[in-house]
C-alpha positions in Angstrom: -20.3 125.9 155.5 -19.0 123.1 153.3 -22.4 122.6 151.6 -22.8 126.4 151.2 -19.4 126.4 149.5 -20.5 123.5 147.2 -23.6 125.5 146.3 -21.6 128.6 145.5 -19.3 126.5 143.3 -22.2 124.9 141.5 -23.8 128.3 140.8 -20.4 129.5 139.5 -20.2 126.4 137.3 -23.7 127.0 135.9 -22.9 130.6 135.0 -19.7 129.6 133.4 -21.5 126.9 131.3 -24.2 129.4 130.3 -21.4 131.8 129.2 -19.7 129.2 127.1 -23.0 128.1 125.5 -24.0 131.7 124.9 -20.6 132.4 123.3 -20.9 129.3 121.2 -24.4 130.3 120.0 -23.1 133.8 119.3 -20.2 132.4 117.3 -22.4 130.2 115.2 -24.8 133.0 114.6 -22.0 135.2 113.4 -20.6 132.5 111.1 -24.2 132.1 109.7 -24.4 135.9 109.1 -21.2 136.0 107.3 -22.3 133.1 105.1 -25.4 135.1 104.2 -23.3 138.3 103.6 -21.0 136.4 101.3 -23.8 134.4 99.7 -21.8 131.2 99.9 -24.4 129.0 98.2 -24.4 131.2 95.2 -20.6 131.4 95.3 -20.5 127.6 94.7 -21.9 128.0 91.2 -19.5 130.8 90.5 -16.5 128.9 91.6 -17.6 125.7 89.8 -17.9 127.7 86.6 -14.3 129.0 87.1 -13.0 125.5 87.9 -14.6 124.1 84.8 -13.0 126.9 82.7 -9.7 126.0 84.2 -10.1 122.3 83.3 -10.9 123.4 79.7 -7.5 125.1 79.5 -5.1 122.5 80.9 -3.8 119.1 79.8 -3.0 118.1 83.3 -4.3 119.5 86.5 -2.1 121.5 88.9 -4.0 121.0 92.1 -2.3 123.9 93.8 -3.3 126.3 91.0 -6.9 125.0 91.0 -7.1 125.4 94.8 -5.8 129.0 94.5 -8.4 129.7 91.8 -11.2 128.3 94.0 -10.1 130.2 97.0 -9.7 133.4 95.0 -13.2 132.9 93.5 -14.8 132.5 96.9 -13.0 135.5 98.3 -14.0 137.8 95.3 -17.6 136.6 95.3 -17.8 137.2 99.0 -16.4 140.7 98.6 -18.8 141.6 95.8 -21.8 140.4 97.8 -20.6 142.2 100.9 -20.4 145.6 99.1 -23.7 144.9 97.4 -25.5 144.4 100.7 -23.9 147.5 102.2 -25.1 149.5 99.2 -28.6 148.0 99.3 -29.0 147.9 103.1 -32.1 150.2 103.1 -33.8 148.6 100.0 -33.2 145.1 101.5 -35.4 146.2 104.4 -38.3 146.6 102.0 -38.1 143.2 100.4 -39.4 140.0 102.0 -36.6 137.8 100.7 -33.8 140.1 101.9 -35.1 141.8 105.0 -33.8 138.9 107.2 -30.2 139.6 106.1 -27.7 140.7 108.9 -27.4 144.3 107.8 -31.1 145.3 107.7 -31.7 143.3 110.9 -28.9 145.1 112.7 -27.0 141.9 113.5 -24.0 143.3 111.6 -22.8 146.9 111.2 -22.0 148.4 107.8 -18.4 149.0 109.1 -18.1 145.3 109.9 -19.4 144.3 106.5 -17.1 146.9 104.8 -14.1 145.5 106.6 -15.0 141.9 105.6 -15.6 142.9 102.0 -12.4 144.8 101.8 -10.3 142.1 103.3 -11.8 139.4 101.1 -11.6 141.6 98.0 -8.0 142.6 98.4 -7.0 139.0 99.4 -8.8 137.5 96.4 -7.2 139.9 93.9 -3.8 139.5 95.4 -4.1 135.7 95.4 -5.1 135.6 91.7 -2.6 138.2 90.6 0.5 137.1 92.4 0.0 133.4 93.0 -1.6 132.5 89.6 -0.9 135.2 87.0 -1.5 138.9 86.6 -4.2 138.5 83.9 -6.3 136.5 86.3 -5.9 139.3 88.8 -7.0 141.9 86.2 -10.1 139.9 85.3 -11.0 139.5 89.0 -10.6 143.2 89.6 -12.8 144.1 86.6 -15.4 141.6 87.7 -15.5 143.2 91.2 -15.6 146.7 89.9 -18.4 146.1 87.4 -20.6 144.3 90.0 -20.1 146.8 92.9 -19.8 150.1 91.2 -21.8 149.7 88.0 -24.4 146.9 88.3 -25.4 147.6 91.9 -26.2 151.3 91.7 -27.8 150.9 88.3 -30.4 148.5 89.6 -32.4 151.3 91.0 -32.2 153.3 87.8 -32.7 151.1 84.8 -33.4 147.5 83.7 -30.1 148.0 81.7 -28.5 146.8 85.0 -29.2 143.2 83.8 -27.0 143.8 80.8 -24.2 145.4 82.8 -24.4 142.7 85.5 -24.1 140.0 82.8 -20.4 141.1 82.3 -19.1 140.2 85.7 -21.5 137.3 85.8 -19.9 135.8 82.7 -16.2 136.3 83.7 -15.8 133.2 85.9 -15.2 130.6 83.1 -13.0 133.0 81.2 -11.0 133.7 84.4 -10.6 130.0 85.0 -9.4 129.4 81.5 -6.9 132.3 81.7 -5.7 131.0 85.2 -4.9 127.7 83.5 -3.4 128.9 80.3 -1.8 132.2 81.4 -3.1 134.0 78.3 -6.2 135.4 76.7 -7.6 134.5 73.3 -10.6 133.2 71.4 -11.2 130.2 73.6 -11.8 132.0 76.9 -13.8 134.6 75.0 -16.2 131.8 73.7 -16.7 130.5 77.3 -17.5 134.1 78.3 -20.0 134.4 75.5 -21.9 131.3 76.5 -22.2 132.3 80.2 -23.0 135.9 79.1 -26.0 134.8 77.1 -27.2 132.5 79.8 -27.3 135.4 82.3 -30.4 136.9 80.7 -33.0 134.1 80.9 -31.5 133.0 84.2 -31.8 136.4 85.8 -35.1 137.3 84.3 -36.6 134.1 85.6 -35.4 135.2 89.1 -36.8 138.7 88.5 -40.1 137.3 87.4 -40.4 135.3 90.7 -39.3 138.3 92.8 -41.0 141.1 90.8 -43.3 142.2 93.6 -40.4 142.3 96.0 -38.3 144.3 93.5 -41.0 146.8 92.9 -41.3 147.4 96.7 -37.6 148.4 96.6 -38.0 150.5 93.4 -36.2 148.0 91.1 -37.4 147.3 87.6 -35.4 144.1 86.6 -37.7 142.6 83.9 -37.2 143.6 80.3 -40.2 145.9 80.2 -41.6 148.2 82.8 -45.0 146.5 82.9 -43.3 143.6 84.7 -44.7 140.2 84.3 -46.0 140.8 80.8 -46.3 138.8 77.6 -43.6 141.0 76.1 -41.2 140.2 78.9 -41.9 136.5 78.6 -41.3 136.6 74.8 -37.9 138.2 75.3 -37.0 135.5 77.8 -37.9 132.9 75.2 -35.9 134.7 72.5 -32.7 134.8 74.7 -33.1 131.2 75.7 -33.2 130.3 72.0 -30.2 132.5 71.2 -28.3 130.6 73.9 -28.4 127.4 71.8 -26.2 128.7 68.8 -24.0 130.6 71.3 -23.4 127.4 73.3 -22.2 125.7 70.0 -19.5 128.3 69.3 -16.8 126.3 71.1 -17.7 123.4 68.7 -17.8 125.6 65.5 -14.8 127.9 66.3 -11.9 127.8 65.9 -12.5 125.7 62.7 -9.0 124.2 62.7 -9.3 122.8 66.2 -12.7 122.9 67.9 -12.7 123.2 71.7 -15.3 120.5 72.1 -16.5 117.5 70.2 -19.8 116.1 68.9 -20.9 114.8 72.3 -20.8 118.2 74.0 -22.5 119.7 71.0 -25.4 117.3 71.2 -25.7 117.8 75.0 -25.7 121.6 74.5 -28.5 121.4 71.9 -30.6 119.1 74.1 -30.1 121.1 77.2 -30.8 124.3 75.3 -34.0 123.0 73.8 -35.2 121.9 77.3 -34.3 125.2 78.8 -36.2 127.0 76.0 -39.2 124.8 76.6 -39.4 126.0 80.2 -39.2 129.6 78.9 -42.0 128.9 76.4 -44.1 127.4 79.2 -43.7 130.7 81.0 -44.7 132.6 77.9 -47.9 130.5 77.6 -49.0 130.7 81.2 -47.2 133.9 82.6 -47.3 132.0 86.0 -44.8 132.4 88.8 -44.6 128.6 89.2 -43.4 128.3 85.6 -40.8 131.1 86.3 -39.6 129.1 89.3 -39.2 126.0 87.0 -37.2 128.1 84.5 -35.1 129.4 87.3 -34.2 126.0 88.6 -33.6 124.8 85.0 -31.1 127.6 84.6 -29.2 126.5 87.6 -29.0 123.0 86.2 -28.3 124.0 82.6 -25.0 125.8 83.0 -23.0 123.2 84.9 -24.3 120.4 82.7 -23.2 122.2 79.5 -19.9 123.3 80.9 -19.2 119.9 82.4 -20.0 118.3 79.0 -17.4 120.6 77.5 -14.8 119.3 79.9 -15.7 115.7 79.5 -15.7 115.9 75.7 -12.2 117.5 75.8 -10.7 114.6 77.8 
């Protein structure tokens, strides 16, 4: 009887252990799914851009304000990506790179994603509005609205969506500057202009790589409907070249007191020429591997240029 009782207790212990392990695996899987829903890796670039914009605006860092800006940026980015994936749940099923996301796979319901997106969106706007300054909250609200209600539905209608999407995509450094200064003016507008122009070669490089996937979902994201064409590649080259003079605007304007010095100007020109070289390589070859190189170059270009702005300001 004693040994039978021991065996029963051991079986109970095994079941309890299996339950704990199962719950732990389930919890980790859910956390991973929310990370995919919020696109946390992409959010890092967005938040970095905001933080560098903030550093451009201040003489000394208020670490509480900077932390609030970072938190608000992560919350708003997570919200925008949640609503985007709810909207595109069916088209995500058609694309290889997105069909493993939690919504098309059924690992998360639309209601669950909607709740998560609503909580993070409201929290992010409230945090920026009430704990930083109202203008930061306004910019965060505009960014979320443009991304969710203009850019996302327009993707299935027209390549003009890239232009519309460039607006919320360029707001982070401007928002960061406004969070630090408490006011809007020429300086945050120039930071917006640089990131706005960068959006086009950056996103078109991604669209070139993912063109087959996008077509399966009915999206035309490259400049021209023929897709991976010489004309599309030429436009990518043109915009990457336009980016060079735009990146120098903080050096040229305002004339009385430039935002950046000669060091940042030289780095911007060098980085811009290298970026344009990758775009030119794509134009010459029209190969996906060159589009991937351009895509990775775009991820490196922006933080290098913006970081040079901050360092040169110190």
